[in-house]
C-alpha positions as CSV (number, residue, x, y, z in Angstrom):
1,M,-33.6,16.3,-26.9
2,A,-33.0,14.5,-23.6
3,E,-29.8,14.9,-21.7
4,I,-27.4,12.0,-21.9
5,I,-26.2,10.7,-18.5
6,N,-23.7,8.1,-17.6
7,L,-25.5,5.6,-15.3
8,R,-22.2,4.3,-13.8
9,Q,-21.3,7.9,-12.6
10,V,-24.8,8.4,-11.2
11,R,-24.7,5.1,-9.4
12,K,-21.3,5.9,-7.9
13,A,-22.4,9.5,-6.8
14,K,-25.4,8.0,-5.1
15,A,-23.3,5.4,-3.3
16,R,-20.8,8.2,-2.2
17,A,-23.7,10.3,-0.9
18,E,-25.1,7.4,1.1
19,A,-21.7,6.5,2.6
20,D,-21.1,10.2,3.6
21,A,-24.5,10.2,5.3
22,K,-23.7,7.1,7.2
23,A,-20.3,8.4,8.1
24,E,-21.8,11.6,9.5
25,S,-24.3,9.6,11.6
26,N,-21.4,7.5,12.9
27,R,-19.4,10.6,13.8
28,I,-22.3,11.8,15.9
29,A,-23.0,8.4,17.5
30,F,-19.5,7.3,18.2
31,G,-17.2,10.2,18.0
32,Q,-15.8,11.7,21.3
33,P,-13.4,14.5,21.8
34,K,-10.0,13.5,23.2
35,K,-10.6,15.2,26.5
36,A,-13.8,13.2,27.1
37,K,-12.0,10.0,26.2
38,T,-9.2,10.6,28.6
39,L,-11.6,11.7,31.4
40,Q,-13.5,8.4,30.9
41,Q,-10.3,6.4,31.0
42,R,-9.2,8.2,34.3
43,R,-12.6,7.5,35.9
44,K,-12.5,3.9,34.8
45,A,-9.0,3.4,36.3
46,L,-10.1,5.1,39.5
47,E,-13.1,2.9,39.8
48,A,-11.0,-0.3,39.3
49,E,-8.5,0.9,41.9
50,R,-11.3,1.5,44.3
51,H,-12.9,-1.8,43.6
52,E,-9.6,-3.7,44.1
53,G,-9.1,-1.8,47.4
54,H,-12.2,-3.2,48.9
55,R,-11.1,-6.9,48.4
56,L,-10.9,-9.0,51.6
57,E,-8.3,-11.3,50.3
58,R,-5.4,-10.3,48.1
59,D,-3.9,-12.3,45.3
60,E,-0.4,-12.3,46.9
61,P,1.8,-15.4,46.8
62,D,2.1,-17.5,50.0
63,P,5.4,-17.2,51.8
64,A,5.2,-20.8,52.7
65,D,5.6,-22.0,49.1
């Protein structure tokens, strides 16, 4: 005799497996260690500071106003 299976459970198990596979690929694609994130933030701040330092005109208020 054939084994009786619950189709709802099979469908949910398949969906769970697909979600787990997608989550794993997202972890690989988008996941970064904290050290790498902070290093990237520091580099971005330093780059912005250097960029602002090379401006010819500053956005300072006029003392005549």
